PDB file of N, CA, C and O in Angstrom:
ATOM      1  N   MET A   1       5.347   9.557  -1.329  1.00  0.00           N
ATOM      2  CA  MET A   1       4.901   8.976  -0.094  1.00  0.00           C
ATOM      3  C   MET A   1       5.972   9.215   0.978  1.00  0.00           C
ATOM      4  O   MET A   1       7.169   9.134   0.703  1.00  0.00           O
ATOM      5  N   ILE A   2       5.535   9.502   2.162  1.00  0.00           N
ATOM      6  CA  ILE A   2       6.428   9.641   3.299  1.00  0.00           C
ATOM      7  C   ILE A   2       6.661   8.258   3.889  1.00  0.00           C
ATOM      8  O   ILE A   2       5.717   7.501   4.118  1.00  0.00           O
ATOM      9  N   ASP A   3       7.925   7.937   4.132  1.00  0.00           N
ATOM     10  CA  ASP A   3       8.306   6.618   4.630  1.00  0.00           C
ATOM     11  C   ASP A   3       9.158   6.788   5.887  1.00  0.00           C
ATOM     12  O   ASP A   3      10.073   7.611   5.914  1.00  0.00           O
ATOM     13  N   TYR A   4       8.860   6.019   6.910  1.00  0.00           N
ATOM     14  CA  TYR A   4       9.571   6.120   8.181  1.00  0.00           C
ATOM     15  C   TYR A   4      10.609   5.013   8.376  1.00  0.00           C
ATOM     16  O   TYR A   4      11.032   4.763   9.505  1.00  0.00           O
ATOM     17  N   LYS A   5      11.023   4.353   7.307  1.00  0.00           N
ATOM     18  CA  LYS A   5      12.051   3.320   7.432  1.00  0.00           C
ATOM     19  C   LYS A   5      13.319   3.857   8.112  1.00  0.00           C
ATOM     20  O   LYS A   5      13.894   3.161   8.949  1.00  0.00           O
ATOM     21  N   PRO A   6      13.768   5.070   7.778  1.00  0.00           N
ATOM     22  CA  PRO A   6      14.970   5.581   8.464  1.00  0.00           C
ATOM     23  C   PRO A   6      14.792   5.680   9.983  1.00  0.00           C
ATOM     24  O   PRO A   6      15.758   5.517  10.728  1.00  0.00           O
ATOM     25  N   PHE A   7      13.570   5.944  10.444  1.00  0.00           N
ATOM     26  CA  PHE A   7      13.315   6.022  11.880  1.00  0.00           C
ATOM     27  C   PHE A   7      13.679   4.715  12.565  1.00  0.00           C
ATOM     28  O   PHE A   7      14.344   4.717  13.602  1.00  0.00           O
ATOM     29  N   TRP A   8      13.247   3.601  11.990  1.00  0.00           N
ATOM     30  CA  TRP A   8      13.476   2.292  12.606  1.00  0.00           C
ATOM     31  C   TRP A   8      14.963   1.959  12.641  1.00  0.00           C
ATOM     32  O   TRP A   8      15.445   1.357  13.600  1.00  0.00           O
ATOM     33  N   GLU A   9      15.686   2.349  11.599  1.00  0.00           N
ATOM     34  CA  GLU A   9      17.132   2.126  11.578  1.00  0.00           C
ATOM     35  C   GLU A   9      17.829   3.013  12.613  1.00  0.00           C
ATOM     36  O   GLU A   9      18.744   2.563  13.303  1.00  0.00           O
ATOM     37  N   THR A  10      17.400   4.261  12.718  1.00  0.00           N
ATOM     38  CA  THR A  10      17.965   5.188  13.697  1.00  0.00           C
ATOM     39  C   THR A  10      17.642   4.740  15.112  1.00  0.00           C
ATOM     40  O   THR A  10      18.498   4.800  15.993  1.00  0.00           O
ATOM     41  N   LEU A  11      16.425   4.296  15.334  1.00  0.00           N
ATOM     42  CA  LEU A  11      16.024   3.810  16.645  1.00  0.00           C
ATOM     43  C   LEU A  11      16.899   2.638  17.075  1.00  0.00           C
ATOM     44  O   LEU A  11      17.345   2.577  18.220  1.00  0.00           O
ATOM     45  N   LYS A  12      17.138   1.725  16.170  1.00  0.00           N
ATOM     46  CA  LYS A  12      17.959   0.546  16.466  1.00  0.00           C
ATOM     47  C   LYS A  12      19.377   0.958  16.883  1.00  0.00           C
ATOM     48  O   LYS A  12      19.932   0.412  17.836  1.00  0.00           O
ATOM     49  N   ARG A  13      19.953   1.918  16.167  1.00  0.00           N
ATOM     50  CA  ARG A  13      21.312   2.383  16.474  1.00  0.00           C
ATOM     51  C   ARG A  13      21.381   3.184  17.768  1.00  0.00           C
ATOM     52  O   ARG A  13      22.436   3.252  18.398  1.00  0.00           O
ATOM     53  N   SER A  14      20.274   3.788  18.168  1.00  0.00           N
ATOM     54  CA  SER A  14      20.272   4.709  19.306  1.00  0.00           C
ATOM     55  C   SER A  14      20.348   4.031  20.669  1.00  0.00           C
ATOM     56  O   SER A  14      20.763   4.650  21.649  1.00  0.00           O
ATOM     57  N   GLY A  15      19.956   2.782  20.734  1.00  0.00           N
ATOM     58  CA  GLY A  15      19.881   2.120  22.031  1.00  0.00           C
ATOM     59  C   GLY A  15      18.523   2.291  22.707  1.00  0.00           C
ATOM     60  O   GLY A  15      18.254   1.665  23.732  1.00  0.00           O
ATOM     61  N   GLU A  16      17.673   3.131  22.138  1.00  0.00           N
ATOM     62  CA  GLU A  16      16.298   3.276  22.620  1.00  0.00           C
ATOM     63  C   GLU A  16      15.456   2.161  22.003  1.00  0.00           C
ATOM     64  O   GLU A  16      15.872   1.516  21.040  1.00  0.00           O
ATOM     65  N   THR A  17      14.280   1.944  22.564  1.00  0.00           N
ATOM     66  CA  THR A  17      13.326   0.974  22.018  1.00  0.00           C
ATOM     67  C   THR A  17      11.958   1.645  21.970  1.00  0.00           C
ATOM     68  O   THR A  17      11.774   2.736  22.510  1.00  0.00           O
ATOM     69  N   THR A  18      11.014   0.995  21.330  1.00  0.00           N
ATOM     70  CA  THR A  18       9.663   1.557  21.350  1.00  0.00           C
ATOM     71  C   THR A  18       9.149   1.602  22.785  1.00  0.00           C
ATOM     72  O   THR A  18       8.390   2.502  23.146  1.00  0.00           O
ATOM     73  N   TYR A  19       9.556   0.644  23.596  1.00  0.00           N
ATOM     74  CA  TYR A  19       9.142   0.636  25.001  1.00  0.00           C
ATOM     75  C   TYR A  19       9.662   1.869  25.738  1.00  0.00           C
ATOM     76  O   TYR A  19       8.911   2.509  26.475  1.00  0.00           O
ATOM     77  N   THR A  20      10.930   2.208  25.549  1.00  0.00           N
ATOM     78  CA  THR A  20      11.468   3.388  26.246  1.00  0.00           C
ATOM     79  C   THR A  20      10.882   4.677  25.685  1.00  0.00           C
ATOM     80  O   THR A  20      10.713   5.654  26.415  1.00  0.00           O
ATOM     81  N   LEU A  21      10.573   4.685  24.398  1.00  0.00           N
ATOM     82  CA  LEU A  21       9.932   5.882  23.833  1.00  0.00           C
ATOM     83  C   LEU A  21       8.586   6.120  24.508  1.00  0.00           C
ATOM     84  O   LEU A  21       8.238   7.258  24.822  1.00  0.00           O
ATOM     85  N   VAL A  22       7.834   5.050  24.729  1.00  0.00           N
ATOM     86  CA  VAL A  22       6.510   5.171  25.342  1.00  0.00           C
ATOM     87  C   VAL A  22       6.621   5.471  26.838  1.00  0.00           C
ATOM     88  O   VAL A  22       5.959   6.381  27.337  1.00  0.00           O
ATOM     89  N   THR A  23       7.447   4.717  27.549  1.00  0.00           N
ATOM     90  CA  THR A  23       7.473   4.835  29.015  1.00  0.00           C
ATOM     91  C   THR A  23       8.338   5.981  29.525  1.00  0.00           C
ATOM     92  O   THR A  23       7.933   6.697  30.441  1.00  0.00           O
ATOM     93  N   ARG A  24       9.505   6.162  28.956  1.00  0.00           N
ATOM     94  CA  ARG A  24      10.427   7.187  29.450  1.00  0.00           C
ATOM     95  C   ARG A  24      10.198   8.548  28.789  1.00  0.00           C
ATOM     96  O   ARG A  24      10.282   9.584  29.447  1.00  0.00           O
ATOM     97  N   HIS A  25       9.912   8.539  27.497  1.00  0.00           N
ATOM     98  CA  HIS A  25       9.821   9.789  26.743  1.00  0.00           C
ATOM     99  C   HIS A  25       8.391  10.215  26.434  1.00  0.00           C
ATOM    100  O   HIS A  25       8.168  11.260  25.823  1.00  0.00           O
ATOM    101  N   ARG A  26       7.430   9.412  26.854  1.00  0.00           N
ATOM    102  CA  ARG A  26       6.007   9.746  26.714  1.00  0.00           C
ATOM    103  C   ARG A  26       5.544   9.921  25.266  1.00  0.00           C
ATOM    104  O   ARG A  26       4.679  10.749  24.982  1.00  0.00           O
ATOM    105  N   ILE A  27       6.119   9.142  24.358  1.00  0.00           N
ATOM    106  CA  ILE A  27       5.611   9.083  22.988  1.00  0.00           C
ATOM    107  C   ILE A  27       4.446   8.085  23.030  1.00  0.00           C
ATOM    108  O   ILE A  27       4.599   6.982  23.555  1.00  0.00           O
ATOM    109  N   SER A  28       3.313   8.456  22.496  1.00  0.00           N
ATOM    110  CA  SER A  28       2.150   7.580  22.614  1.00  0.00           C
ATOM    111  C   SER A  28       2.306   6.321  21.765  1.00  0.00           C
ATOM    112  O   SER A  28       2.988   6.328  20.739  1.00  0.00           O
ATOM    113  N   SER A  29       1.673   5.260  22.203  1.00  0.00           N
ATOM    114  CA  SER A  29       1.699   4.011  21.429  1.00  0.00           C
ATOM    115  C   SER A  29       0.978   4.210  20.096  1.00  0.00           C
ATOM    116  O   SER A  29       1.287   3.529  19.117  1.00  0.00           O
ATOM    117  N   ALA A  30       0.026   5.133  20.054  1.00  0.00           N
ATOM    118  CA  ALA A  30      -0.662   5.444  18.790  1.00  0.00           C
ATOM    119  C   ALA A  30       0.317   6.060  17.790  1.00  0.00           C
ATOM    120  O   ALA A  30       0.232   5.784  16.593  1.00  0.00           O
ATOM    121  N   THR A  31       1.242   6.888  18.268  1.00  0.00           N
ATOM    122  CA  THR A  31       2.252   7.482  17.390  1.00  0.00           C
ATOM    123  C   THR A  31       3.189   6.400  16.867  1.00  0.00           C
ATOM    124  O   THR A  31       3.534   6.403  15.686  1.00  0.00           O
ATOM    125  N   ILE A  32       3.598   5.489  17.719  1.00  0.00           N
ATOM    126  CA  ILE A  32       4.456   4.383  17.288  1.00  0.00           C
ATOM    127  C   ILE A  32       3.740   3.574  16.202  1.00  0.00           C
ATOM    128  O   ILE A  32       4.355   3.168  15.216  1.00  0.00           O
ATOM    129  N   ASP A  33       2.453   3.348  16.391  1.00  0.00           N
ATOM    130  CA  ASP A  33       1.660   2.619  15.398  1.00  0.00           C
ATOM    131  C   ASP A  33       1.612   3.379  14.073  1.00  0.00           C
ATOM    132  O   ASP A  33       1.716   2.770  13.009  1.00  0.00           O
ATOM    133  N   LYS A  34       1.455   4.704  14.127  1.00  0.00           N
ATOM    134  CA  LYS A  34       1.455   5.512  12.903  1.00  0.00           C
ATOM    135  C   LYS A  34       2.788   5.390  12.173  1.00  0.00           C
ATOM    136  O   LYS A  34       2.818   5.285  10.947  1.00  0.00           O
ATOM    137  N   LEU A  35       3.883   5.401  12.919  1.00  0.00           N
ATOM    138  CA  LEU A  35       5.202   5.261  12.303  1.00  0.00           C
ATOM    139  C   LEU A  35       5.343   3.891  11.644  1.00  0.00           C
ATOM    140  O   LEU A  35       5.912   3.779  10.558  1.00  0.00           O
ATOM    141  N   ARG A  36       4.833   2.861  12.290  1.00  0.00           N
ATOM    142  CA  ARG A  36       4.898   1.506  11.721  1.00  0.00           C
ATOM    143  C   ARG A  36       4.128   1.421  10.403  1.00  0.00           C
ATOM    144  O   ARG A  36       4.535   0.718   9.478  1.00  0.00           O
ATOM    145  N   LYS A  37       3.015   2.144  10.330  1.00  0.00           N
ATOM    146  CA  LYS A  37       2.126   2.053   9.162  1.00  0.00           C
ATOM    147  C   LYS A  37       2.322   3.182   8.161  1.00  0.00           C
ATOM    148  O   LYS A  37       1.529   3.326   7.231  1.00  0.00           O
ATOM    149  N   ASN A  38       3.384   3.999   8.342  1.00  0.00           N
ATOM    150  CA  ASN A  38       3.660   5.128   7.457  1.00  0.00           C
ATOM    151  C   ASN A  38       2.479   6.084   7.346  1.00  0.00           C
ATOM    152  O   ASN A  38       2.189   6.606   6.270  1.00  0.00           O
ATOM    153  N   LYS A  39       1.811   6.304   8.455  1.00  0.00           N
ATOM    154  CA  LYS A  39       0.696   7.247   8.518  1.00  0.00           C
ATOM    155  C   LYS A  39       1.242   8.639   8.881  1.00  0.00           C
ATOM    156  O   LYS A  39       2.357   8.741   9.393  1.00  0.00           O
ATOM    157  N   PRO A  40       0.483   9.698   8.627  1.00  0.00           N
ATOM    158  CA  PRO A  40       0.959  11.046   8.931  1.00  0.00           C
ATOM    159  C   PRO A  40       1.231  11.255  10.430  1.00  0.00           C
ATOM    160  O   PRO A  40       0.469  10.813  11.290  1.00  0.00           O
ATOM    161  N   VAL A  41       2.338  11.939  10.702  1.00  0.00           N
ATOM    162  CA  VAL A  41       2.741  12.310  12.058  1.00  0.00           C
ATOM    163  C   VAL A  41       3.031  13.810  12.020  1.00  0.00           C
ATOM    164  O   VAL A  41       3.616  14.299  11.053  1.00  0.00           O
ATOM    165  N   ASN A  42       2.631  14.546  13.060  1.00  0.00           N
ATOM    166  CA  ASN A  42       2.821  16.000  13.008  1.00  0.00           C
ATOM    167  C   ASN A  42       4.277  16.396  13.239  1.00  0.00           C
ATOM    168  O   ASN A  42       5.071  15.612  13.759  1.00  0.00           O
ATOM    169  N   THR A  43       4.609  17.598  12.853  1.00  0.00           N
ATOM    170  CA  THR A  43       5.996  18.059  12.928  1.00  0.00           C
ATOM    171  C   THR A  43       6.479  18.225  14.365  1.00  0.00           C
ATOM    172  O   THR A  43       7.678  18.114  14.619  1.00  0.00           O
ATOM    173  N   THR A  44       5.591  18.485  15.299  1.00  0.00           N
ATOM    174  CA  THR A  44       5.985  18.559  16.708  1.00  0.00           C
ATOM    175  C   THR A  44       6.494  17.204  17.175  1.00  0.00           C
ATOM    176  O   THR A  44       7.482  17.129  17.906  1.00  0.00           O
ATOM    177  N   THR A  45       5.834  16.147  16.763  1.00  0.00           N
ATOM    178  CA  THR A  45       6.271  14.796  17.107  1.00  0.00           C
ATOM    179  C   THR A  45       7.620  14.492  16.477  1.00  0.00           C
ATOM    180  O   THR A  45       8.500  13.940  17.137  1.00  0.00           O
ATOM    181  N   LEU A  46       7.794  14.847  15.204  1.00  0.00           N
ATOM    182  CA  LEU A  46       9.064  14.618  14.531  1.00  0.00           C
ATOM    183  C   LEU A  46      10.191  15.393  15.219  1.00  0.00           C
ATOM    184  O   LEU A  46      11.298  14.879  15.377  1.00  0.00           O
ATOM    185  N   ASP A  47       9.903  16.621  15.623  1.00  0.00           N
ATOM    186  CA  ASP A  47      10.881  17.427  16.348  1.00  0.00           C
ATOM    187  C   ASP A  47      11.278  16.740  17.659  1.00  0.00           C
ATOM    188  O   ASP A  47      12.459  16.675  17.998  1.00  0.00           O
ATOM    189  N   GLY A  48      10.302  16.239  18.379  1.00  0.00           N
ATOM    190  CA  GLY A  48      10.571  15.541  19.634  1.00  0.00           C
ATOM    191  C   GLY A  48      11.405  14.292  19.426  1.00  0.00           C
ATOM    192  O   GLY A  48      12.322  14.020  20.202  1.00  0.00           O
ATOM    193  N   LEU A  49      11.100  13.531  18.391  1.00  0.00           N
ATOM    194  CA  LEU A  49      11.877  12.321  18.103  1.00  0.00           C
ATOM    195  C   LEU A  49      13.321  12.658  17.746  1.00  0.00           C
ATOM    196  O   LEU A  49      14.246  11.957  18.157  1.00  0.00           O
ATOM    197  N   CYS A  50      13.513  13.735  16.977  1.00  0.00           N
ATOM    198  CA  CYS A  50      14.877  14.168  16.652  1.00  0.00           C
ATOM    199  C   CYS A  50      15.644  14.510  17.927  1.00  0.00           C
ATOM    200  O   CYS A  50      16.819  14.165  18.060  1.00  0.00           O
ATOM    201  N   GLY A  51      14.987  15.181  18.855  1.00  0.00           N
ATOM    202  CA  GLY A  51      15.626  15.529  20.120  1.00  0.00           C
ATOM    203  C   GLY A  51      15.962  14.310  20.953  1.00  0.00           C
ATOM    204  O   GLY A  51      17.053  14.223  21.516  1.00  0.00           O
ATOM    205  N   ILE A  52      15.049  13.379  21.038  1.00  0.00           N
ATOM    206  CA  ILE A  52      15.263  12.156  21.820  1.00  0.00           C
ATOM    207  C   ILE A  52      16.395  11.323  21.236  1.00  0.00           C
ATOM    208  O   ILE A  52      17.255  10.828  21.964  1.00  0.00           O
ATOM    209  N   LEU A  53      16.386  11.175  19.917  1.00  0.00           N
ATOM    210  CA  LEU A  53      17.352  10.300  19.261  1.00  0.00           C
ATOM    211  C   LEU A  53      18.643  11.020  18.872  1.00  0.00           C
ATOM    212  O   LEU A  53      19.598  10.383  18.426  1.00  0.00           O
ATOM    213  N   GLY A  54      18.676  12.348  19.042  1.00  0.00           N
ATOM    214  CA  GLY A  54      19.869  13.119  18.693  1.00  0.00           C
ATOM    215  C   GLY A  54      20.209  13.009  17.220  1.00  0.00           C
ATOM    216  O   GLY A  54      21.350  12.729  16.852  1.00  0.00           O
ATOM    217  N   CYS A  55      19.209  13.233  16.379  1.00  0.00           N
ATOM    218  CA  CYS A  55      19.397  13.056  14.940  1.00  0.00           C
ATOM    219  C   CYS A  55      18.716  14.185  14.176  1.00  0.00           C
ATOM    220  O   CYS A  55      18.146  15.100  14.771  1.00  0.00           O
ATOM    221  N   THR A  56      18.782  14.108  12.864  1.00  0.00           N
ATOM    222  CA  THR A  56      18.115  15.083  12.009  1.00  0.00           C
ATOM    223  C   THR A  56      16.840  14.455  11.428  1.00  0.00           C
ATOM    224  O   THR A  56      16.615  13.250  11.546  1.00  0.00           O
ATOM    225  N   LEU A  57      16.033  15.276  10.814  1.00  0.00           N
ATOM    226  CA  LEU A  57      14.780  14.809  10.223  1.00  0.00           C
ATOM    227  C   LEU A  57      15.024  13.706   9.195  1.00  0.00           C
ATOM    228  O   LEU A  57      14.245  12.758   9.099  1.00  0.00           O
ATOM    229  N   GLY A  58      16.101  13.832   8.430  1.00  0.00           N
ATOM    230  CA  GLY A  58      16.434  12.821   7.424  1.00  0.00           C
ATOM    231  C   GLY A  58      16.765  11.464   8.014  1.00  0.00           C
ATOM    232  O   GLY A  58      16.754  10.458   7.304  1.00  0.00           O
ATOM    233  N   ASP A  59      17.062  11.425   9.313  1.00  0.00           N
ATOM    234  CA  ASP A  59      17.320  10.160   9.989  1.00  0.00           C
ATOM    235  C   ASP A  59      16.026   9.496  10.453  1.00  0.00           C
ATOM    236  O   ASP A  59      16.047   8.380  10.972  1.00  0.00           O
ATOM    237  N   ILE A  60      14.906  10.181  10.265  1.00  0.00           N
ATOM    238  CA  ILE A  60      13.606   9.673  10.706  1.00  0.00           C
ATOM    239  C   ILE A  60      12.651   9.441   9.542  1.00  0.00           C
ATOM    240  O   ILE A  60      11.881   8.480   9.548  1.00  0.00           O
ATOM    241  N   VAL A  61      12.699  10.299   8.567  1.00  0.00           N
ATOM    242  CA  VAL A  61      11.710  10.252   7.491  1.00  0.00           C
ATOM    243  C   VAL A  61      12.396  10.454   6.141  1.00  0.00           C
ATOM    244  O   VAL A  61      13.419  11.131   6.035  1.00  0.00           O
ATOM    245  N   ARG A  62      11.801   9.845   5.113  1.00  0.00           N
ATOM    246  CA  ARG A  62      12.279  10.072   3.743  1.00  0.00           C
ATOM    247  C   ARG A  62      11.077  10.152   2.823  1.00  0.00           C
ATOM    248  O   ARG A  62      10.001   9.637   3.125  1.00  0.00           O
ATOM    249  N   TYR A  63      11.284  10.805   1.702  1.00  0.00           N
ATOM    250  CA  TYR A  63      10.242  10.908   0.689  1.00  0.00           C
ATOM    251  C   TYR A  63      10.528   9.881  -0.397  1.00  0.00           C
ATOM    252  O   TYR A  63      11.636   9.810  -0.929  1.00  0.00           O
ATOM    253  N   VAL A  64       9.521   9.095  -0.713  1.00  0.00           N
ATOM    254  CA  VAL A  64       9.622   8.109  -1.785  1.00  0.00           C
ATOM    255  C   VAL A  64       8.579   8.489  -2.830  1.00  0.00           C
ATOM    256  O   VAL A  64       7.384   8.471  -2.536  1.00  0.00           O
ATOM    257  N   PRO A  65       9.010   8.837  -4.052  1.00  0.00           N
ATOM    258  CA  PRO A  65       8.045   9.222  -5.083  1.00  0.00           C
ATOM    259  C   PRO A  65       7.029   8.115  -5.348  1.00  0.00           C
ATOM    260  O   PRO A  65       7.354   6.928  -5.319  1.00  0.00           O
ATOM    261  N   ASP A  66       5.809   8.529  -5.604  1.00  0.00           N
ATOM    262  CA  ASP A  66       4.728   7.598  -5.936  1.00  0.00           C
ATOM    263  C   ASP A  66       5.069   6.929  -7.265  1.00  0.00           C
ATOM    264  O   ASP A  66       5.532   7.591  -8.193  1.00  0.00           O
ATOM    265  N   GLU A  67       4.847   5.643  -7.358  1.00  0.00           N
ATOM    266  CA  GLU A  67       5.183   4.899  -8.576  1.00  0.00           C
ATOM    267  C   GLU A  67       4.175   5.083  -9.690  1.00  0.00           C
ATOM    268  O   GLU A  67       4.428   4.679 -10.826  1.00  0.00           O
ATOM    269  N   ARG A  68       3.034   5.686  -9.386  1.00  0.00           N
ATOM    270  CA  ARG A  68       2.021   5.910 -10.428  1.00  0.00           C
ATOM    271  C   ARG A  68       2.525   6.937 -11.434  1.00  0.00           C
ATOM    272  O   ARG A  68       3.296   7.838 -11.103  1.00  0.00           O
ATOM    273  N   GLU A  69       2.075   6.778 -12.646  1.00  0.00           N
ATOM    274  CA  GLU A  69       2.414   7.734 -13.693  1.00  0.00           C
ATOM    275  C   GLU A  69       1.764   9.084 -13.429  1.00  0.00           C
ATOM    276  O   GLU A  69       0.623   9.137 -12.971  1.00  0.00           O
ATOM    277  N   PRO A  70       2.476  10.190 -13.711  1.00  0.00           N
ATOM    278  CA  PRO A  70       1.843  11.508 -13.568  1.00  0.00           C
ATOM    279  C   PRO A  70       0.701  11.664 -14.557  1.00  0.00           C
ATOM    280  O   PRO A  70       0.742  11.131 -15.666  1.00  0.00           O
ATOM    281  N   GLU A  71      -0.313  12.400 -14.142  1.00  0.00           N
ATOM    282  CA  GLU A  71      -1.487  12.574 -15.010  1.00  0.00           C
ATOM    283  C   GLU A  71      -1.243  13.632 -16.045  1.00  0.00           C
ATOM    284  O   GLU A  71      -2.121  13.912 -16.861  1.00  0.00           O
TER     285      GLU A  71
END
């Protein structure tokens, strides 16, 4: 599963807020909602967030293995 917990930690350290992402950087509120709910976000959006926050992809997203047993 893709998890955006690192994004929230990076955002907090950056001095930006969800408000500034929406108003100053034109990130849609729908994208912020997707990040909150760990829904899919396209790579163009991830690239833009890395640029805004001055970070790497690993500072925004992480992979968490599914806890279900392999078939």
